[in-house]
C-alpha positions in Angstrom: 0.0 0.0 0.0 1.4 3.4 -1.0 1.8 6.1 1.7 1.9 9.8 1.2 2.9 12.9 3.1 1.3 16.3 2.6 2.6 19.8 2.8 0.4 22.9 3.2 1.7 26.4 2.2 -0.4 29.5 2.9 -0.1 32.3 0.4 -1.7 35.5 1.8 -4.0 37.3 -0.7 -2.6 40.7 -1.4 -4.9 43.6 -1.5 -4.5 47.3 -1.7 -4.1 50.1 -4.3 -0.5 49.3 -5.2 -1.0 45.5 -5.7 -1.0 44.3 -9.3 -3.9 42.2 -10.5 -2.8 38.5 -10.3 0.2 39.2 -8.0 -1.0 36.5 -5.4 -1.5 34.1 -8.2 2.0 34.6 -9.6 3.3 33.9 -6.1 1.3 30.6 -6.0 2.8 29.6 -9.4 6.4 30.3 -8.2 5.8 28.2 -5.0 4.3 25.3 -7.1 7.3 25.3 -9.4 9.8 25.4 -6.5 8.1 22.6 -4.6 7.9 20.5 -7.8 11.7 20.6 -8.0 11.8 19.1 -4.5 9.6 16.2 -5.5 6.2 17.5 -4.3 3.1 17.2 -6.5 0.4 19.8 -6.5 -2.7 18.3 -5.0 -5.1 21.2 -4.6 -5.4 24.9 -4.1 -8.1 26.0 -1.6 -9.3 29.5 -1.0 -10.6 29.9 2.6 -13.1 32.6 3.2 -13.4 34.9 6.2 -16.5 36.8 7.3 -16.3 40.5 7.4 -19.4 42.5 8.4 -21.7 39.8 6.9 -19.7 39.4 3.7 -17.3 36.6 2.9 -14.0 37.3 1.1 -11.0 35.1 0.4 -8.0 36.0 2.6 -5.4 33.6 1.4 -4.7 30.6 -0.8 -3.8 27.2 0.8 -1.6 25.3 -1.6 -1.6 21.6 -0.9 1.2 19.3 -2.1 1.7 15.5 -1.8 4.5 13.1 -2.4 5.0 9.4 -1.8 7.0 8.3 1.2 
């Protein structure tokens, strides 16, 4: 039976007037490429939401990797 280990990397969602569109996504891509070089395989990207005054908004990306042990 195969066994796997998992790694979770949180990438904060950048906001503000000086942030370029897609900047957080570019950071996620760089992390994925770096981890792939170390033998990790991208499993999933999750966007958790936080409640702020009754509205929900994403505050980060959770990048999940796996590799066989």
